[in-house]
N, C-alpha and C positions, 0 to 999 in steps of 0.2 A: 248262855247266849239266849236272848229273847228273840223268838222267831219272827213275830209280827209286831212291829212297832206302830204306835199311833201315828207317827209321822212318816210318810214315805217321801223322803227328799228327792230321790231320783225321779219319781213320777211328777213331782212339782217342777223340777228343773226341765223335764221333757215337755210339760204343758206349756211352760214359759217360752221355750224356743219354738214350739209349734205356732204359737200366737204371734211371735215376733220374728221377723226375718233375721235379725242380728240383735244379740243381747250381750251385755258386758258381764264379766265374771263379778265385778264389784256390784252391779245391780242385782244379780242373783244372790250374792252373799247378803246383801242388805235385806232383800225380800225374805230370805229363809233364816236370817239372824244367825249365820255361821260365818267363819272366816273365809277369805278368798282361797286360801290353801285347801280348805275342805271341799269348796266347789271344784277346784282343779282336780282333786282326787276323785270326786263323784263323776266328773266328765270322763276320766280315764276308765272308770268302772263301767259307765254306760257304753263307751266304745268297745269294751270286752264283751258286754252283754249283747251288743248288736250283732256280733259274729260276722261282720263284713257286709251285712245288708244295709247298714247306714253308718254314719260317722259324724261326730261333733267336731268341727274344726275350731281351732283356737289361734286367731290371728292377733297377736298383741293384746290379748285380753278380751277380744270381741269373739263371741261364740255364734256359730251358725250350724243348723242341722242340715246334713246332706243325706238324702235317701237314694241308694243305688238300686235296690230291689224292693218294690213296694210291698209285695206280698209277705216276704220274709220279715220286713220291718214291722208290718202290721201285727204279725203273729207275736213277736217279741215285745212290741209296744203293749199289746193287750195284757200280756203277762205282767209287765211292770205295773200297768194301771190297775189290774185286778187286785194287786197287793193293797191298794187304797180301799177296796171294797170289802176287804176281809173275806167272809165266808159266803158271799152271795153266788159264787160259782162252784160247780162240782169239782173242777180241776183244783181249785184252792183247797177245798175241804179234803180231797184225797192227799194232797201234798202235805197238809197238816197231820193227817192220820199216819202217813208214812214217817214223818218226822218224829212224832211222839213214839211210834213203835220201834224205830231204829235206835232211839236213844234211851229207851226204857229197859232196865234189867228184869223187871217183874211184868207179869201179864197185865194188860191194859183192858179195863171194862169198856164196852161199847157205851154204856150210859155215861161214863165220864167223858168220852169223846164227844158225844152229842151235847152234853152240858157245856163243855168248854167252847164248842163251836156255836151254841145257842141255836141248834136246829133240832127237829124231831127225831126220835129214835129210829123211825122208819126210814127217813132220809139218810141217817148215818149208816144203817145197815145196807141200804142200796148203794151208797158210795163205796162202802167197804167191799161189796161183791165186785163192782167195777174195778176197784184197785187190785183185788186178788187176780182177776183175769189179765190185767195188764202186766203185773209183775211176774206172772207165770212164765212169760217169754224170757225172763232172766233167771229162771230156776229158783225163784224166791217164792215163799209160801207165808200165809198168815193163818196158822192153825189156831183152834180154840173156838169157843162159843161165847155168845154175847154175855151170858151170866157168869161164866167162869173165867173169862179173860182171854186176850189175844196177845200173840207174840209174833214178831217178824223172824223167820228162819231162812237162812241162806248164806252163800259165800260173801265175804266182805268186798271183794272186787266187783261182784255182780251188783251189790247194793249201790256202790259208787257209780257204776256205769248206768244204772237206772236213774239215779239222781241227775247225772251229767246230761243225759240224753232226753230227759223228760221234765224234770221239775226243779232245775237248778235256780231259775229266775224267781220261783216262788220262795225258795228257802234261804238264798244267800245274798240277797240284795244288801249292800252296805255291810258286809261282814267285817267285824272289828279286827283287822289284821295288826293294826298298829303302824304308826308313821314310819318307823325305821324299816320294818319288813316291807312296807309298800315301796320305799325308796330302793331297796335292794332289788326287788323284782322289776321295777320300772327301769332301773340301770340295766338290768339283764335285757330288757326289751330294746333299750337303745344300743347296747353293745352288739346285738345281732341284727340291728336295723329292721326289726319286725314291726309291720303295721298292725292295726287292730285285728285284722283277719288272721294273721299268723300268730299273734300273741294270745288271742282269745282262748284258744284250748288250754295253753299252759296256765293262764291265770285261773281258769275254772278248776282245773285238776288240782292246782296248788291250794286253793281255798278249801276244797273238799277234803284234801289230804290232811291239811293242818287241823281242821275241825275234827275229823274222825280220829286222828292221833290224840288230840288233846281231850277227847271225850272217851278214851280208853278202848277204841276200836282200831286195832293195828293189824295190818296185813302181815301174816306170818308164813304164808306158803302160797306159791304161785305155780301154775302149770310150767312145763319145760319150755313151751313156746315163748312165754314171757321172760324166762330166765336167759334165753338167747340174747336178750338186749343188754345183758350185763357186759360191760367192757366196749360197747359200741360207741361211735361218735356221739350219738344222742345221750347215751348214759354219761359220758364225760362232761357234756354241757350241763346236764342236770346235777351232777356231782359237784361241779364248781360252784354253782349257786347255792346248793344246799349246805355246803361247808360254811358259806357266809351266814346262811340262816341259822345254823346250829349255834354260831357265836352269839346270837341274840336270844336263843332259847335255853332252857335248863334241861334239855334232853337231846339225845342223839337220834338221828333219823335212820332207821334200818335200811339195809340193802333192798328188801322187798318193796318198801315205800318209795325209794329212789327209782326202782324199776317202774312202779306205777306212774310216777310223774313223768318217766321217760316216754310212756306211750303218747303223751301230748306233744312231745317234740318230734318223735319218729312219725306221728301221723297228723302233723299240723295241717291246717288249711294253707295252701301255698301263698306266701306273702307277695305283694306287688313288686318288690325288689329282691330277687333271688341272688343277686351278685354277692351280697354279704354272706350268704350261706356257703358259697363255693369253698371257702378255706375251712369251714366247720363241718359240713356234711358232704361226703363224697358219694355220688351216685354209683351203684355197683354195675358191673358188666352185665349182670343178669337182667337188670331193668333196661339197659340199653338194648340188649338182645331181644327182650320182650317187645319193646316199642317197634323194632325193625320188623319182627314177625307180624306185629298187629298191622303195621302199614302195608306189608307184602299181602296179607290176607285180605285187607280192604280192596286192594288193587285187583287181586284174584277174584273176589267175590263181586264187586260192584263196578270194576273198571274205573275207579276214581283214584288219582294220584294225589296224595296229600303233600302239598308244598311247604317245606319249613319256612317260617318267617321269624320275626324278632320275638314272638311268643313261644317259640319251640322250646327254649330252655325252661320256661315256666311249665310247659306241658310235661317235660321230663320229670321235673320235681313234683308236679301234681301226681303223675302215675306212681312215683316212688312213695310219696306219702299216703296216697290212696290205698296202695297194696298193704302198707303197714296198718292203716285203720281197719281194713278188712281182716287182716291176719290176726290182730289183737282184739278184735270184737268190739271196737268203738264205732258206733253208727252215727252218722250225721243226718240232719234233716235238711232237705232241699225244697224250699217252697215252690220253686220255679219248674219242677220237673214236668208237670203236666203241660205247662206252656211250651216248654222246650220240645216235648214229645209231639205236640200238635203243629207248632209253627216251624219246627226244624226237623221234619220227619226223616230227611236223608241223613242229616248229622246223627240223629238218634239211631238209625239203621247201622250207621258206621260204628257207633258206640256198641251196638249189639254184637257186631263182629269182633270188636275189641274185647268184649266181655268173654267171648268163647276163648280167645287166646289167653287171656288172664287166668280164667278158671282152669283151663287145661294145664297151664304151666305152674301155677301157684297153689292149686288145689284148695281154692277158697271160693266162697259164694259171693257174687257181686250184688249189691243192693240196687233197687231202682233209683234211690236218691243219688248214689254214686254214678249211676248211668247217666243221670241228667247232667252232672257236672262234666263228665267226660264228653257227652254230646255238645255241651257248650263250647268246649275247645274246638271240636271239629267243625261246629257252625262257624266260628270265627275264621278258621283256616279256609273254609270254602268260600266265604264272602270275600276274603282278602286276596285269594288267588284268582278272582275273576279278572279277565283281560282288561287292560286299560281302555277307558272310553275314548273314542276319537270323535272329532267334530263331523257331523254328517250334513248333507245337503237335503233340504226338504222343499218340495213344490207344493204350494197351497193353491188349489183350484177352487174358486168360489162361484157359485151360481148367482150370488148377490153382490152387493157392493164392497168397498174397502173396509168398512167398519167390521163386517163379519170376518174377513180375512185377518184383521188385526186381532180380533177376539180369539180366533183359532190359534194364531201365532203365540199369544201370551199364554194360553192354556198349554200348548205344546212345549214351550220353553221349560216349563216346571217339570217335565218328564225326564229331562236329560241333565246329566252332571256337567257336561260340556255343552253350552248353548249352541244349537244347530245354526246353520246358514239358511235363511229362507228366501224363496223367490215366489212372487204372487202372480196368478193368472185369474183374470176376472171374467164374468159372464159366461162361465163354463167353457171358455176357449183355451185349449191347450195344444201347442204345436207338436205334432207327431214326431218330428225329428228330435225333439228335446227329451223324449221318453227315457233315454238311458243316461241322462246327465245327472240323475239324482239318486240318493239312497232310498228315498220314500216319496211317493206322491200321495198326498192327502186331498181328498176332493169331496165337495157336497153335491157335485153334479155327476151324472152318468157319463162315463168316458169309455170309448171303445178302443182300447189300446192293447196291442200285442207286444208285451215287454216283460223282461225278468225283474224289472223294478217293482217292488211290492206297492200295490195300490190299495190304499185304505179308504173306504167309503164311510162317511160319518155324518151325523146331524150337525147343524150350526152351533148347537149347545150340546156338549157331550160330558159323559161321566169320566172324570179324570182317571179313576182306578181302572175302569173298563178299557180305556184307550191305551193306558200304560201296558196293561197285560197284552193287549193286541200288538203293540209295537214289539214287546219282548218276544212274543211268539213268532212273529214274522222273522225276526233276526235268528231265532233259534232254528226255524225250519229252513231258512237260507243256509245257515251252517250245516244243517243235516242233509242238504241236497234235495229238500222237498219244497213244495209250494203251499202256501196257506190257501184254504178254500173259504169263500166268502160265507159269513155267518157262523163259522165254526172257530171258536176262539181257544179251545183246549189243544195243547201240544199233542197229548195222547190221541185225541180223536182225529186230529189232522194227519197223524202218521198212519192211521188205520183207513181202510176203505173196504168195499165189498170183496175185493179179490184177496184181501188179507184177513178175512173173517172165516173161521172154520167151525163146523159142527162136528164134533167127535163122538161116535157111538159107544166107544168104551170097549168094543168087542176085541180090538186089538191090544197089545201091550202098550204101555206108556211110550217106551222107546220107539215102537213102530209108529205111534201117532206123531212123535216128534219128527221122525224120518219122513213121514207123509207131508206134514206141514212144510218142512225144509225143502222137500223135492218140488212141491208146487211153487213156492217162493223162488227156488232156483230157476225153474222154467220161466218165470216171469221177469227174471233179471234182477231180482231183489237180494238174493243171497248166492254165495259162491258154492262150489261143489262140496268142499270139505266142511261146511258149517256144522252139520249134524254130528260128524265125528268128533270135532272139537268140543261140542256141548257134552258128548258122552265122557270124554276124557276129563273135562272139568268137574262133572258131576261125581267122579270117583274121589275127588279131594275135598269137595264142598257141596252140601245140599243146596239145590235150587228151588226149594219149596218155601213160600212165605206164608206164615200164619196157618199152616196145615191145609189151607183151602185153594191156594193159588201157586201153581208151579211157574217158575221164572227162569226158563232155559235162555242163557244169554252168553255171548262170546263175541270175538272179533269177527268182522265181516270183511272179506276181501274185496267186496263190491263196494265202490266209494259212495254209498249213501246209507243213512241211518234207516234201519228196516224194523218195524214193529208189526207183530201179528198177533191175533187173539183167537184161541181155541176154547170152545165151551163143551163141557161134559154134561148133557142133560141128566144122566143118571149117575154121574160121578165116575172117576176112574176105577177100574176094576183091579188093577195090580195091587198086590198086598202092600208093597212098599209105598205106593202112591194112593192108598185108600184115603178118601176124604177130599182129594183134589177135584175142584169143580171148574176151575179156569186154568188156561195155559197162556201165559203172556210171554211171547218169543221176541227176543231183541238181538238184532245184529248190529254191532258197533264198528263203523268203518275205521280202518287203520289211520286214515288221513285226518280223522277228527282229534284235533289237539285241544280244543276248548271243552273242558269238563262241565262248564256252566250248562250246556244243553242237556248233558246226561243228568245233572242234578235236578234241573226242572222237570225232566221227564220222570225220574225216580220219584219226585214229589207227588206227581199226579198218579203213578202206579201205586204208591203207598196209600194215597187217599182212597183208592178202590179197595185195597187189601184190608184196610181197617174197618170198612163198613160191611158187616156180615149180610145185612139185608140186601145191599146192593149186589154182592156176589151172588146171593140166592136168586135174585131177579135176572141178572145177566146169564146165569147158567142155562136158563130155559129159552133164551132168545134164538131166533133162527136167521137173523140177518144183521149186517152192519146198520142198515137203515133203522131197524127196530132199536138197536142200541142207541144210535144217534138221537132218535126222537125221545127216548127215555132219559138220556143224559141232559139234553137241552131243555126239555119241557117239564120233566117230573123231578129229577134228582140230580142236580148239577153238583157232583162231588168235587169238581175242579174249580168251584168259584173261589 
């Protein structure tokens, strides 16, 4: 097989679809001087390469490129396009080196590699050293010297896993499987109703397996954990298709190779339609018990209840396939993990709790990429279990004329899923007896009102994002039994005040400091008598330290309001067990609070503090709530 073809047809197809919103298969075939059937096969291969980040739809011969996750798509697109530029990138050169070494029975000279790639010897040696470092993670080595020859040494399974996880797109674009073989595996895809996401792993594993077998590199021995796959439902699925493949080949495919391919089924990315899998792959009781324990621990640790919705079956399959990927050592790349971590911090914290349960029960190490996928499910669950939005009544009080009132109305309408009912009051006149008739009073004039109705003061032209956050916080604080204070837009800062800010000298034990804070708050009517004892009991089963520097004692509060307090250790906690703790964020959650959305928003803000070490260091030495408020609002608004 020739590794790098002069023509990169997949790249040309992709370029054409990026330039035109819709393009026909016949037009592509005409441009590239191939048959329509070849273009259809190329499109199927592109969908496998995209790994679920994008998809080429084919509607009666008209093709359209759909991108679901831009970052993931961009990475795969770059790899496909780089094959057009041959050896202009270090990644391409390293892929070429690996290819030549894994297929060579004799030592390979560095000079030969540099000559073939048309690069300098120094460049080739630099790339080789990078490659050695990367493959060492797979227990692979390239011993030898430049003038005596190089050889790839390592386990065949690890060679394949390295290819699949790192350089598949460089090596196997348009691999010549043959038309009949392609039809068999695409029929397999249809039979299981697998989309490109679920089918992608299988296709890649299959291509690598066939090439390695036919080049004389057969797997002959596997660890016991892989042999456990023999006879499973995944194995039976693979066995059925490989029996058909053998009828087209002049060789038999050994059991160990079947087990290798089985990894791709047992650890597939969860397809969008899992109903077709129910009769083929049964979820074990062990996975069901693990998920129950995961949800219980999230409730115990964060006081958040995960409500099952129509995606829950997909989530169960995701956990099942994820455990298999981790167990059998196949790692996937998640281009969205950093975005998920920063934009859905509470969901990511829930994934960290889930990670503890999975690692304890399964004795496997969970990767950050898998954490991101788990957090994505939790993020969807949290968003979709938010309470249904109701139509609210808003009074608009204007110091100017009608046109300003209408402008404010049009801006406010965009903030609500259900359009509010508005009533206008002009020239700054608002009847006092109407003050409790509305959900919100929005005013550009100064009003002297004694009312529980939230009053929002704003400019006649306002920042939509700012006012949306203001509205959300007002609602959350009302649910929490607290009132918003003018000019303070953070939920975290509104729940604090001078009476709930504590400077802890560290001379007492951590437990004594928690008791001290709880006693003061109890005397102020913020916490009930048994709060600190419940915290102690809770800490016996789960740590309440976040990121080593922030303690987060939290539990149920029998007083019907959400209570937040902050304690600072100027010199750090002195207890051996809590060494390194600089801040204590204490939270009492009322029994009557049924809406987890308030907690989720508050956790978002708490995690924003925890993730900024320089912010923790600064807050640690503050002496008052006023100092904290000025710092947050004027210097470093971590809640923006």
